N, C-alpha and C positions, 0 to 999 in steps of 0.2 A: 165260563162256568167251570170248565175242565181245569183251568189254571188255579181257580179258587180251591177246588177239591185237592189238587196236587199240593198246593201250599199248606192246606190244612193237614194232610197226611204227613208232610215233612215236619210240621210243628209237633204233631203227635209223636213222631219218632224221638224228639227231644225229651218227651216225658218218660221214655224208657230209662232215662238217667235217674228218674225218681226211685229206681230200685236201690241205688246207693243210699238215697235219703231214707228209705224204709229200712234198709240194713242197719244204718247208723242208729236210727230211732229204736229199732228192736234191741240192738246191742246195748244202747244206753239205758233203756228202761229195764232190761233184764239185769244188768249189773247193779243198777240202783235198787232193784227189788232184793237181790241177794245181799247187797251191802246192808240194807235196813233189816234184813232177816238174820244176818250172821254177826254183825258188828254191834258193839255197844257204843252209844253216843260219846264222841270225843275221847275214846279209849284206843290209842294206836295199837295196831297189830303189825309187828315187824315182819316184813316179807324177806327183805335182806337189807344190808346197810345202804341207806340212801332212799329206801322205799318202804313206806308204811301204808296200810289200809286204815283210814281213820274216818269214821262216819261224822259228818258235819251238816248243818243246815245253813244254807246261804240265802240271805234275804237281799243281797246285793246283785251285782252283775257278775260276769265271768271272773273267775279267780278272786271272788269275794270283794271286788271293787264296790265301793259305796255301801257296804253292809252296815256301817256305823249309823246311817241315817234311818231313824224309825219313822214309818208313816207312808208317805206317798210313793215310795219307790216300787212297791208291789204293783200298783196301778200303772205307773209309768213304764216299768219294764214289761208288763203284760201287754200293754198297748203297743209298745215298741216292737216286741217280738211278733205280735200278730201282723203289724204293718210290714216288718222286714220279711216275714214268711210269705205274705201275699206278693210283695215286690219280687222276691226271688223266684217264686213259682211262675209269675207272669214273664219275668225275664227269661227263664229257662224255656218256657213255651214258645216265646217269640224269637229265640235265637235261630239264626240261620243253621240249617241242618249240617252244614259244612264248617261250622264254627269250631274253634280250637277245642280239642278234647279236654285239655287242662282246665279251660274255662267252665265246661259243663260239669266236670268233676268238682271243681271249686264251688260252684253254685249248689250242687247236690249236697256236699259236705256242710256248707253253711246252713242250708235249709234243714238238714237232719238234726244238726246241733241246736239250732234255734227252736225247732219244734220240741225236741227232747226236753230242754229246760223250760219251755212254755208249759208243757204238760205238768211238770212238777209245780211250777208257780201257781197254776190254776187249781191244781188238786190239793196242795198242801200250804200254799202261801210262802213257800221257800223252795230252793233248789237243793236236791240231795247231792252232796259231794262226798268223795271217799278216797281219792287218790292223793297221797301226800309224798312229795319228793323233797329230799333235803341233802345238804352237804355240810358236814360238821354242825355248826350252829345256825346255818342259814336254811330256813324252811320256806319253800315255795308255797303260796296259798293252796289249800286243798281244792281239788277240782274233780271233774268227772269226764266220761267219754264224750258227752255233748260239747263241753268246753274244748276238749282236744280237737274234735271235729271242726268246730268254729275256727280255732287257731290254724289248723292245717289248711282249711278251706280259704281263709284270708290270705295266708302265705302263697297258696297256689294261685289265687286270684291276682295277686301282685305279680307273680311270676308270669302268668298268662298274658297280662297286659304289658309287661316289660318286653315280651317277645314279639308283640304286634309290630308290623311295619308302621312307620310314621304315617299318620292320616287315616289309618284303618279304623273303621267304626264297626263294632260288633253288635250294636243294638238292633 
């Protein structure tokens, strides 16, 4: 019984990494609130060369992927985001307390970004994007803090797994 309690306490320590998730979520939602309050739809505001703030509504995935399809993607991406969020939360909870810190941060970033965009999708039927980067005539798709968090989290996840010794299982 004592081992079960000790294991449960170790797993609860992993949930302290949810503070990163909550931080990303709050930053994402606050910046989207200000973007919708201060920016006009699809009217770029130049911050400096190469960086605009441009309010956009994205019905697709991250970086406007699949936005051209009208219809079922809202339900698909909503169900996908809920499923991924549950998976990431369970994964974080079950991780060994001594698991790689980069892995825990990666999961937390992925979770924060996924939930941030999920809130928009459920609330508005689209994701609020506002960060626009460009170089000369090349414009990167408009994105938000949640998209950035997902991208950094995915890169960190790859990095964390690349550093694992062969045959090591972190599940």
